[in-house]
C-alpha positions in Angstrom: -14.7 5.8 -29.6 -13.4 8.2 -26.8 -14.8 5.8 -24.2 -12.9 2.9 -25.8 -9.7 4.9 -25.8 -10.2 5.7 -22.1 -10.9 2.2 -21.2 -7.8 1.0 -22.9 -5.7 3.6 -21.3 -7.1 2.6 -17.8 -6.3 -1.0 -18.5 -2.8 -0.1 -19.5 -2.3 2.0 -16.3 -3.6 -1.0 -14.2 -1.5 -3.5 -16.1 1.7 -1.4 -15.7 1.1 -1.2 -12.0 0.8 -5.0 -11.8 3.7 -5.5 -14.1 1.7 -7.3 -16.7 4.0 -6.5 -19.7 6.9 -8.2 -17.9 4.6 -10.8 -16.5 4.3 -12.7 -19.8 8.0 -13.0 -20.3 8.9 -16.6 -19.9 11.5 -17.4 -17.3 15.0 -18.0 -18.5 16.2 -21.5 -17.9 18.1 -21.9 -14.8 17.1 -18.5 -13.5 14.3 -17.2 -11.2 13.1 -14.5 -13.7 10.8 -12.2 -11.8 7.5 -11.4 -13.6 7.7 -7.8 -12.3 11.3 -6.9 -11.6 10.3 -4.1 -9.3 7.8 -6.2 -7.2 8.2 -8.2 -4.1 8.0 -11.6 -5.8 10.8 -14.1 -5.0 11.4 -17.8 -5.3 10.1 -20.0 -2.5 12.6 -19.9 0.4 14.9 -23.0 0.5 13.4 -25.8 2.6 13.3 -29.6 2.5 11.3 -30.9 -0.4 10.6 -29.9 -4.1 9.2 -26.5 -5.3 5.6 -27.2 -6.4 2.6 -25.2 -7.7 -0.7 -26.1 -6.1 -3.3 -25.8 -8.9 -7.0 -26.3 -9.2 -8.6 -27.7 -12.3 -12.3 -27.5 -13.3 -13.7 -29.9 -15.8 -16.7 -28.0 -17.2 -18.4 -31.1 -18.6 -18.6 -32.9 -15.3 -18.6 -29.8 -13.2 -15.9 -31.4 -10.9 -13.0 -29.5 -9.5 -9.7 -31.1 -8.4 -6.7 -29.7 -6.6 -3.4 -31.2 -7.7 0.3 -30.5 -7.4 2.6 -29.7 -10.3 6.4 -29.9 -9.4 8.4 -27.1 -11.1 10.1 -28.4 -14.2 7.9 -31.5 -14.6 4.8 -32.1 -16.7 1.6 -32.9 -14.9 -1.6 -34.2 -16.4 -5.2 -32.9 -15.9 -7.6 -34.6 -18.2 -6.2 -34.1 -21.7 -4.0 -31.2 -20.6 -0.3 -31.4 -19.9 0.7 -28.6 -17.6 4.3 -27.7 -17.1 5.4 -25.2 -14.3 8.5 -23.4 -15.3 8.8 -21.2 -12.2 6.7 -20.5 -9.1 7.2 -17.3 -7.1 5.8 -15.9 -3.8 5.6 -12.4 -2.1 8.0 -11.4 0.5 6.6 -11.9 4.0 6.0 -8.2 4.6 3.8 -7.8 1.4 0.2 -9.1 0.8 0.2 -12.9 0.1 0.6 -13.8 -3.6 1.7 -16.8 -5.6 2.6 -16.5 -9.2 3.5 -19.5 -11.6 4.6 -19.6 -15.2 2.6 -22.3 -16.8 2.6 -23.9 -20.3 -0.5 -25.8 -21.0 -0.8 -28.2 -24.0 -3.9 -30.1 -25.0 -3.1 -33.7 -26.0 -6.4 -34.9 -27.4 -6.3 -38.6 -28.7 -5.8 -38.7 -32.4 -4.9 -35.1 -32.8 -1.6 -33.1 -32.8 -0.7 -31.5 -29.5 -2.1 -27.9 -29.2 -0.4 -25.2 -27.1 -3.3 -23.5 -25.2 -1.5 -21.2 -22.8 2.0 -20.0 -22.0 2.4 -17.2 -19.3 2.3 -16.1 -15.7 -0.9 -16.9 -13.7 -1.5 -14.9 -10.4 -3.3 -16.7 -7.5 -4.9 -13.5 -6.3 -6.3 -12.5 -9.8 -7.0 -15.6 -11.9 -8.9 -13.6 -14.5 -5.9 -11.4 -15.2 -4.2 -14.1 -17.2 -6.4 -17.1 -17.7 -6.6 -20.3 -19.7 -9.4 -20.0 -22.4 -10.6 -23.5 -23.0 -14.1 -25.0 -23.7 -13.7 -28.0 -21.4 -11.1 -27.1 -18.8 -10.2 -24.2 -16.4 -6.8 -24.2 -14.5 -5.9 -21.7 -11.8 -3.0 -21.3 -9.4 -3.7 -21.6 -5.8 -0.2 -21.5 -4.2 3.4 -22.1 -4.5 4.8 -24.6 -1.9 7.5 -27.0 -1.0 6.3 -30.6 -1.4 7.4 -32.7 1.5 8.2 -36.4 1.4 7.1 -38.6 -1.5 6.2 -37.1 -4.9 3.0 -35.0 -4.9 -0.1 -36.8 -6.4 -0.6 -36.5 -10.1 -4.2 -35.8 -11.3 -6.4 -38.3 -13.2 
């Protein structure tokens, strides 16, 4: 029991250092709610194009991975999943590289009611910190970027 308490205490210390408690707070609409208010994370600097999260999906049945882009504020499909990016943040230039996205993932299986699988912040540098738990699909954040030109490709 003592070992369990020590392990939980260590996890709490690590999580507080990463801002995990604040990390799962959804962004306020129209704001750039920072997942860790004392961190170096900020919105992508203004540039031509649309703010976009670069994601990677894994279909565990076929063992195929696919990179795809999800514009902030729009739903994107990957298999039966509908992924909506509410916000996408990056570290300031003087800090180590990091991209963080607030994702809402809903499974829309044919003939069944939609099921919300995930809603929270995903970190590109530590995908296991806050991960989608699904039997068929894995989704992870790779980067936050500004998409240039035409709309980024949708998956599947």
